[in-house]
N, C-alpha and C positions, 0 to 999 in steps of 0.2 A: 544469438540472436534470428542469425536467418534461420536456422533450424527451427528454432519455433514457430517462425511464421511457415516454414514448410509443414509443420505439423508433423515431424520427426524428432523434436524433443517435446514433452509435455509443458502447459504453462506453468508458472509459479501458481501456488492456492491461492493467492490473492485475487488471482484473476475471475475464482469462483465467488470470491466476496463481490468484486467490483467487476461484470463483465468488459473484460477489455480483449479484443481479440488483433493482433496485428498484422496489418495487410501491406505495409511496404516498410524493407529494412535497407537503410543505403549508409554509406559513412558519414556520419555526422545528421543523420535525420531519420525519424520512424514515424509513421502512420497507424493509428490503432483506429477499429471501429468498437464503441463503447456507448452502450444503452442503459439509465436508471430504468430502476422498476419499486415496484409497490416495497421492496426490502430497502430501498434507501431513502425513505421519507422521515423527513423530521417530524415532531408533534404538532405542527402547523396543517402537514399534508402536504408542503411543497418536500423537493429532492433536497436532501443534506447538503450543507457545504462540502462535507467531507468527499464526497462523491468527488467532485470536480477536482478539490485538492487532491485526492489520491490517484487520480487519470493522470492530472500536470505533474505530480512528484514521479510517477510513471513513465512518461514519455520523455521529459528532462531527464530523466536517469537513463532512459536507453539509448535517449540518441547520443550522450557521452560514450555507453558502453561500446558505442558501435565503434570507438577508433580508439579503445584502449587495445593493448596488446595481451595476447592469452596470459591470463594467471594477475592480473592488474584487478584492482575492485575500486568501487567507489561508493561515499557516504554521501546523501544532501545536509551539507551544514548552513543551507539559507534557501528559503522557498516563499518566493513573494507573490501573492494570487491577487488579480482582480477581478472581481465576480461582475460580470458586464451587465448579465440578464440571468433570469430565473433558468436553472436545467430543465429542461422537462423530461415527463416522467412516458416511459412507452416512445419513446423516438428514437429513434438511429443517430448517433452525431459521430463527427471525425475530430481523433484528437493527433497532434501535429508535435513533433517534439525537436527542434533545429539546435544544434551545436553553435554557441556564437564562439567561443575561443577557449585552447587549452594552453596549459604551462605544466611544469613540471609535478606541480603538485596540486594544482586547481583547475577544474574547469567549468566553465559557462555555460547555461544553455537557457532556451524559450521553448515554451510551450501552449498551443492553445487550443481550444473545444469550438467547434465550428458545426452548423448545420448544413445541410445537402445544397444552400444558398449562400454558402461564405459566410453568413452571419455567425459573428463573435458572442458567445457564452461565458468565457472565460479566459484570460492568459496568465501567464506565471514565467517568472525568471528564477533561475535555478544557478546555486554557485555547490559545487561537488568536490569534495579532497580526494585527491585519486591516491590510493594505495598500491604502492610497487613493493 
């Protein structure tokens, strides 16, 4: 994770579909810069809810990834999202993922998308199965 944040490893291809750039990677916490554009609009002209869902799935999973030993993997088994207000188009936002708890086989995390003033746009909790 840290090597991607430093630019030494390429971002996954999903980051070209949903622009996401990691800016902080710590044990149990990640921060990404995100921005929806015209490619993320729904038929009514607003940013599709899948944008926030994908971003939140990413940051909640990555927060868990930061505490796993090398060779371990994870998969989301539950993602609960609350859309608090419409995601704006062409406006930089911050997505934060935070680890809540880990056990041998499961990990729980939360994520949020906020603007520069701390206004909350979406919040999620995630449960991931850990593969060892």
